[in-house]
N, C-alpha and C positions, 0 to 999 in steps of 0.2 A: 304495248309500250316496251321498249327494250331498256334494260338496265346496264350500267357500266359493269365491266367484269369484276371490279373490286367488290361489288355486292355479292356476287357468286362466291368469291374467295372469302368474303366476310361472313358467309352463312354460318360457319362454325361458331363465330362469336355471337351472332344473333341467337343461335340455339343455346349457347351457354348463358347468355343474359336472360333469355326466357326461362331456362331452368332455375336460375337464381331468383327470378321474380316469383316463380311457383314456390320455391323454398321459403322465401320471405312470408308469403301468404300462409303456408303450412305452419311456420313457426308462430305466427300470430294466432292461428286456430288452436295451437297447442298451448297458448298462454305465455309464450316466451316474451312477447311484448304486446302492448295494448293496440298499437296501430302500425300500419306501414305508411310510407309517404303517399300512397294512393288514396288513403282515407280522408274524407272531407273534414274530419275532426281535427286533423293536424293543421297547424298554421304554417305559412311559408317560412317563418322564422325557425320553427321546429324542424321542418324539412331541410332547411339550410344547415342546421346543426348536425343532422344525421349525415348529410352529404359531406360536410367538412370533416366529420369524424372518420368517414370512410377514406377520404383523401389523405388524412393523416396516417392511416394504415398503409396506404400506398407509399407514402414517404418513408415510413419505417421499413417496409419491405425493400425499397431501393437502397437505403442506407445499410441494412444488414447484408444485402447481396454484395454491395461494394466492399464491405469489411471482410466477409467470409468467402466470397467467390464460390458459393455452393449452389448447385442446381436446385436444391430444396427452396432456397430463397427466390429463385427465378419463378418457380411454381407458385410461391406465395404472392409474388408481384402480380402474376396473371390472375390469380384468384381475387385479389383485392381490386384490380382494375375492373374485373367483371362485376364485382359488388358495387363499385362506384357507378358503373353504367346502369345496373339494375335499379339502384336508388334513383338515378336521374330519370329513368323510364317510368318508375312508379310515380314520381313527381309529375311528369308529363301526363300520365294517366289520370291524375287528379284534376286536370284543367278542363 
């Protein structure tokens, strides 16, 4: 099967999302939080709350970048977008 070129280009993001998923699981093992969105113990309502909280952090990064026009905030936006994607992937993994 051949894949569109955007998937090859997007491999960097897939890797970053995968790294974030591993980080989430490591933090759970370290006791930083009880569950990840992958765990069957979480309800869809709880998963939605986690996802919306992450989207809120994206909104904050966008607003701060617009106010300060600083590359640090561009990096923050990228980090937050990867976290949103990783939470969504974890939720999908629970299905």
